[in-house]
C-alpha positions as CSV (number, residue, x, y, z in Angstrom):
1,M,58.7,58.6,-24.8
2,S,60.7,55.7,-26.4
3,K,61.9,55.8,-30.0
4,K,59.6,52.8,-30.8
5,T,56.6,54.6,-29.4
6,I,57.4,57.7,-31.4
7,V,57.7,55.6,-34.6
8,R,54.3,54.0,-33.9
9,N,52.7,57.4,-33.2
10,Q,54.1,58.8,-36.5
11,T,52.9,55.7,-38.4
12,S,49.4,55.9,-37.1
13,I,49.3,59.7,-37.7
14,V,50.3,59.5,-41.3
15,V,48.1,56.5,-42.1
16,S,45.2,58.4,-40.7
17,L,46.0,61.1,-43.2
18,V,46.0,58.6,-46.2
19,L,42.8,57.0,-44.9
20,L,41.2,60.4,-45.1
21,L,42.7,61.6,-48.4
22,G,42.1,58.3,-50.1
23,L,38.3,58.8,-50.1
24,T,37.6,61.2,-53.0
25,M,34.2,62.8,-53.1
26,P,32.1,61.3,-55.9
27,Q,31.3,63.5,-58.8
28,V,27.8,64.5,-59.6
29,V,26.4,62.7,-62.6
30,G,24.3,65.1,-64.7
31,A,20.6,64.6,-65.3
32,Q,20.7,64.9,-69.1
33,P,19.5,63.6,-71.4
34,F,15.9,63.5,-70.1
35,R,13.4,60.9,-71.1
36,K,10.8,62.4,-73.4
37,I,7.6,62.1,-71.4
38,A,4.7,64.3,-70.5
39,G,5.9,67.0,-68.2
40,D,9.4,67.0,-69.6
41,D,9.5,70.8,-69.9
42,K,8.7,71.1,-66.2
43,V,11.4,68.6,-65.3
44,T,13.9,70.7,-67.3
45,A,12.7,73.9,-65.6
46,L,13.0,72.3,-62.2
47,L,16.5,71.0,-62.8
48,K,17.6,74.5,-64.0
49,E,16.2,76.0,-60.9
50,G,17.9,73.4,-58.8
51,R,21.2,74.1,-60.5
52,K,20.9,77.8,-59.7
53,L,20.3,77.0,-56.0
54,V,23.3,74.7,-56.0
55,D,25.4,77.5,-57.5
56,A,24.1,79.8,-54.8
57,G,25.1,77.3,-52.1
58,N,21.5,76.6,-51.1
59,L,21.7,72.8,-51.1
60,P,18.6,71.9,-49.0
61,D,16.3,73.9,-51.3
62,A,18.1,72.4,-54.3
63,I,17.5,68.9,-53.0
64,A,13.8,69.7,-52.6
65,I,13.6,70.9,-56.2
66,Y,15.4,67.8,-57.5
67,Q,13.1,65.6,-55.5
68,Q,10.2,67.3,-57.3
69,A,11.9,66.5,-60.6
70,A,12.3,62.9,-59.6
71,E,8.6,62.6,-58.9
72,L,7.9,63.7,-62.5
73,D,10.7,61.6,-64.1
74,A,10.9,58.6,-61.7
75,Q,12.8,56.5,-64.3
76,N,15.8,58.8,-64.6
77,P,18.6,57.4,-62.3
78,R,20.8,60.5,-62.8
79,I,18.3,62.7,-61.0
80,F,18.5,60.4,-58.0
81,S,22.3,60.3,-58.2
82,G,22.3,64.1,-58.2
83,I,20.2,64.2,-55.1
84,G,22.6,61.7,-53.4
85,F,25.6,63.9,-54.4
86,L,24.1,66.9,-52.7
87,Q,23.2,64.9,-49.6
88,A,26.7,63.6,-49.4
89,N,28.0,67.2,-49.7
90,Q,26.0,68.0,-46.6
91,G,27.3,65.1,-44.7
92,K,24.0,63.3,-44.8
93,F,25.5,60.0,-45.8
94,R,22.6,57.7,-44.9
95,E,20.2,59.8,-47.0
96,A,22.8,59.8,-49.8
97,I,23.0,56.0,-49.7
98,A,19.2,55.7,-50.1
99,S,19.3,58.1,-53.1
100,Y,22.1,56.3,-54.8
101,Q,20.3,52.9,-54.2
102,Q,17.3,54.3,-56.0
103,A,19.7,55.3,-58.9
104,L,21.2,51.8,-58.8
105,A,17.7,50.2,-59.0
106,L,17.3,51.9,-62.3
107,D,20.9,51.5,-63.6
108,P,22.3,48.5,-61.7
109,K,25.6,48.3,-63.5
110,N,26.7,51.9,-63.0
111,A,30.2,51.9,-61.4
112,D,29.9,55.6,-60.4
113,F,26.8,54.9,-58.3
114,Y,28.4,52.0,-56.5
115,Y,31.5,54.2,-55.9
116,A,29.2,56.9,-54.3
117,V,27.5,54.3,-52.1
118,G,31.0,53.1,-51.0
119,F,32.1,56.6,-50.3
120,S,29.0,57.3,-48.1
121,E,29.3,54.0,-46.3
122,A,33.0,54.6,-45.6
123,N,32.3,58.0,-44.1
124,L,29.8,56.4,-41.8
125,G,32.5,53.9,-40.7
126,N,30.6,51.0,-42.3
127,N,33.8,49.5,-43.8
128,E,32.4,46.1,-44.8
129,A,29.5,47.7,-46.7
130,A,31.9,50.2,-48.3
131,I,34.2,47.4,-49.4
132,A,31.3,45.5,-51.0
133,A,30.2,48.7,-52.9
134,Y,33.8,49.5,-54.1
135,R,34.2,45.9,-55.3
136,Q,31.1,46.3,-57.4
137,A,32.3,49.5,-58.8
138,T,35.6,47.9,-59.8
139,L,33.8,44.9,-61.2
140,F,31.7,47.0,-63.6
141,N,34.6,49.4,-64.4
142,P,38.0,48.0,-63.6
143,R,39.6,51.3,-64.6
144,H,37.7,53.3,-62.0
145,M,40.8,54.6,-60.2
146,N,38.9,56.3,-57.4
147,A,37.2,53.0,-56.6
148,Q,40.4,51.1,-56.8
149,I,42.2,53.5,-54.4
150,A,39.2,53.8,-52.0
151,L,38.9,50.0,-51.9
152,G,42.6,49.8,-50.9
153,V,42.1,52.5,-48.3
154,V,39.2,50.8,-46.6
155,L,40.9,47.4,-46.8
156,T,43.8,49.1,-45.0
157,R,41.4,50.4,-42.3
158,E,40.3,46.8,-41.8
159,K,43.9,45.6,-41.7
160,N,43.4,43.4,-44.7
161,Y,46.8,44.2,-45.9
162,S,47.3,41.3,-48.3
163,E,44.2,42.3,-50.4
164,A,45.0,46.0,-50.1
165,L,48.5,45.3,-51.5
166,R,47.0,43.4,-54.4
167,V,44.6,46.3,-55.1
168,S,47.5,48.8,-55.2
169,Q,49.5,46.5,-57.5
170,R,46.5,46.2,-59.8
171,A,46.0,49.9,-59.8
172,I,49.6,50.5,-60.7
173,A,49.3,48.0,-63.6
174,L,46.2,49.9,-64.8
175,E,47.8,53.4,-64.5
176,P,51.5,53.2,-64.0
177,R,51.8,57.0,-64.4
178,N,49.3,57.7,-61.6
179,Y,50.9,58.6,-58.3
180,R,47.9,57.6,-56.1
181,P,48.4,53.8,-56.1
182,Y,52.1,54.2,-55.3
183,E,51.2,56.5,-52.4
184,L,48.6,53.9,-51.2
185,M,51.2,51.2,-51.3
186,G,53.7,53.3,-49.4
187,N,51.2,54.1,-46.6
188,L,50.1,50.4,-46.5
189,F,53.7,49.5,-45.7
190,L,53.9,52.2,-43.1
191,Q,50.8,50.9,-41.5
192,Q,52.6,47.5,-41.2
193,E,55.7,49.3,-39.7
194,R,57.7,48.4,-42.8
195,P,59.3,51.9,-43.5
196,Q,62.1,50.3,-45.5
197,D,59.5,48.9,-48.0
198,A,57.5,52.1,-48.0
199,I,60.3,54.4,-49.3
200,K,60.5,53.0,-52.8
201,P,56.8,53.4,-53.8
202,L,56.7,56.8,-52.0
203,L,59.7,58.0,-54.0
204,S,57.9,56.8,-57.2
205,A,54.8,58.7,-56.1
206,A,56.9,61.8,-55.5
207,R,58.4,61.6,-58.9
208,L,55.0,61.4,-60.5
209,A,53.5,64.2,-58.3
210,P,56.5,66.3,-57.2
211,K,54.4,68.9,-55.5
212,K,52.0,66.7,-53.6
213,G,52.3,67.5,-49.9
214,S,50.8,64.3,-48.5
215,I,53.4,62.2,-50.3
216,Q,56.2,64.2,-48.7
217,V,54.6,63.7,-45.3
218,S,54.5,60.0,-45.8
219,L,58.0,59.9,-47.1
220,G,59.2,62.1,-44.2
221,T,57.6,59.6,-41.8
222,A,59.3,56.6,-43.4
223,L,62.7,58.4,-43.4
224,L,62.3,59.3,-39.7
225,D,61.3,55.7,-38.9
226,Q,64.6,54.7,-40.6
227,G,66.4,57.1,-38.3
228,N,67.1,59.7,-41.0
229,L,66.2,62.8,-39.1
230,E,67.7,65.4,-41.5
231,R,66.0,64.0,-44.7
232,G,62.7,63.3,-42.9
233,L,62.4,66.9,-41.6
234,A,63.4,68.2,-45.1
235,A,60.5,66.2,-46.6
236,F,58.1,67.9,-44.1
237,Q,59.5,71.2,-45.1
238,R,58.8,70.5,-48.7
239,A,55.3,69.4,-47.9
240,G,54.6,72.7,-46.3
241,Q,56.1,74.6,-49.2
242,F,54.1,72.6,-51.8
243,E,50.8,73.0,-50.1
244,P,51.1,76.1,-47.8
245,R,47.3,76.5,-47.7
246,N,46.3,73.0,-46.7
247,P,45.3,73.0,-43.0
248,A,45.0,69.2,-42.7
249,L,48.6,68.8,-44.0
250,Q,49.9,71.4,-41.5
251,L,48.0,69.6,-38.7
252,Q,49.6,66.2,-39.6
253,I,53.1,67.8,-39.8
254,G,52.5,69.3,-36.4
255,R,51.5,66.0,-34.9
256,I,54.6,64.2,-36.2
257,L,56.9,67.0,-35.1
258,Q,55.3,66.9,-31.7
259,A,55.8,63.2,-31.4
260,K,59.5,63.8,-32.1
261,G,59.7,66.4,-29.4
262,Q,60.2,69.2,-31.9
263,Y,57.8,71.4,-30.0
264,D,58.6,74.8,-31.5
265,R,58.4,73.5,-35.0
266,A,55.2,71.7,-34.2
267,L,53.7,74.8,-32.6
268,K,54.4,76.8,-35.8
269,A,52.7,74.1,-37.9
270,Y,49.6,74.1,-35.7
271,Q,49.4,77.8,-35.8
272,R,49.6,77.8,-39.6
273,A,46.8,75.2,-39.6
274,L,44.6,77.4,-37.4
275,F,45.4,80.5,-39.6
276,L,44.1,78.5,-42.5
277,K,41.1,77.0,-40.7
278,S,40.2,78.9,-37.5
279,D,37.9,76.2,-36.2
280,L,40.3,73.3,-36.4
281,V,39.8,71.9,-33.0
282,E,42.6,69.3,-33.2
283,A,45.1,72.1,-33.7
284,Q,43.7,74.2,-30.9
285,G,43.9,71.2,-28.5
286,A,47.4,70.3,-29.6
287,I,48.7,73.8,-29.1
288,G,47.4,73.6,-25.5
289,D,49.2,70.2,-25.1
290,I,52.5,71.7,-26.2
291,Y,52.2,74.6,-23.7
292,M,51.4,72.0,-21.0
293,E,54.5,70.1,-21.9
294,K,56.4,73.4,-21.4
295,Q,54.6,74.1,-18.2
296,D,53.4,77.3,-19.7
297,Y,50.0,77.0,-18.0
298,L,48.7,80.5,-18.9
299,S,49.2,80.0,-22.6
300,A,47.7,76.5,-22.3
301,I,44.6,78.0,-20.6
302,I,44.1,80.4,-23.5
303,A,44.5,77.6,-26.0
304,Y,42.1,75.2,-24.2
305,R,39.5,78.0,-23.8
306,Q,39.5,78.4,-27.5
307,Y,39.3,74.6,-27.9
308,A,36.2,74.5,-25.6
309,A,34.6,77.4,-27.3
310,T,34.9,75.7,-30.7
311,A,33.9,72.2,-29.4
312,P,31.6,72.8,-26.5
313,Q,30.4,69.2,-26.4
314,N,34.0,67.8,-26.3
315,P,34.8,66.7,-22.7
316,D,38.5,66.5,-23.5
317,A,38.6,70.3,-23.9
318,Y,37.2,70.9,-20.4
319,Y,39.4,68.2,-18.8
320,K,42.5,69.7,-20.3
321,L,41.4,73.2,-19.4
322,G,40.8,72.1,-15.8
323,K,44.3,70.6,-15.6
324,A,45.9,73.8,-16.9
325,L,43.9,75.9,-14.5
326,K,45.1,73.6,-11.7
327,G,48.6,74.2,-12.8
328,R,48.0,78.0,-12.2
329,E,46.4,77.1,-8.9
330,R,43.1,78.6,-10.0
331,R,41.2,75.8,-8.2
332,D,37.6,77.1,-8.3
333,E,37.8,77.6,-12.1
334,A,39.5,74.2,-12.4
335,I,36.7,72.5,-10.5
336,T,34.0,74.1,-12.6
337,S,35.8,73.0,-15.8
338,L,36.4,69.5,-14.6
339,E,32.8,69.1,-13.4
340,Q,31.7,70.0,-17.0
341,A,34.1,67.4,-18.4
342,K,32.8,64.8,-16.0
343,R,29.2,65.4,-17.0
344,L,30.1,65.2,-20.7
345,Y,32.1,62.0,-20.3
346,Q,29.2,60.4,-18.4
347,D,26.7,61.5,-21.0
348,Q,28.9,59.8,-23.6
349,G,29.2,56.6,-21.6
350,K,32.9,57.1,-20.9
351,T,32.7,56.0,-17.3
352,D,36.4,55.1,-16.8
353,T,37.5,58.6,-17.9
354,A,34.7,60.1,-15.8
355,R,36.1,58.3,-12.8
356,E,39.6,59.6,-13.6
357,V,38.2,63.2,-13.7
358,D,36.4,62.5,-10.4
359,R,39.7,61.6,-8.7
360,L,41.3,64.9,-9.9
361,L,38.2,66.8,-8.6
362,N,38.5,65.2,-5.2
363,E,42.2,66.2,-5.0
364,L,41.3,69.8,-5.8
365,K,38.5,69.9,-3.3
366,Q,40.7,68.5,-0.6
367,E,43.4,71.1,-1.4
368,K,40.7,73.8,-0.9
369,R,40.0,72.7,2.7
């Protein structure tokens, strides 16, 4: 792998992290005070019951209770926003958007509600709709920092770098002691393969949030892109020390180290990520990939089996498992795994990849003859 390819891999990896971390879950807006109407006591009782269900982790039943409350107090936007918040927490972003839109119909200048719509749209990948909602949020509340940062993040997704840069500069002017707009600016420059410009804002972010692991990962990437291996790896080490229980961070460190060919260090980072989050399929797959690079096919088989068990509808898991089994000359098992991969690729409409799997299957079947 060329140095330029490694740099691009590192850049895309770290930017994917900021695009994830830049979207902060909206806060629930409480349903008090209630309008004084007939049935108000019942609304209060329902909301108390809903709160207990939320505290118990029973979100579906809590939503049902809040919906009953909304029927009794249909002019209270905060009840609808509370429903949207719970739906977003369950990953039901389309339903959440509908609930927040009901809240906005009653309170059309509420920046928090627009931010919540943007958050849900962004999680669905509807970037243009998310940008429109975030712009509304910043229009009604220019100091809404979550909306400013999220707007910059989604503009970066859309490669609208000039406006994303203006957003980060505006956010810095609003809150010069807040690390987040500096981090956004640094990652924006990394996305444009401008590591020399990224280092200054990232250092500013690090001074303001000296124990924030994601900043150190971005800074480490910029330093590596500049050819400073020692300082770059030191930044990754600090990231792991600052946030030792953050599986997503360990995953990103592992990916960057893997791209640099630092396989043993990458393996340790992936293993830490899995220790913290046992169903992290990306780490399971990456561990198998490293063992394949080392031609340790037996260890790769074990890793890929765990990958397939955790993500049984992911064709990549079976494809990689099949290749590892082929490496151990376990042809019958390899054929079974590859046939499963082929079926899943076809079901997902990935016909080119399915044909690639088919070629490998034909090779294995000919070897058996």
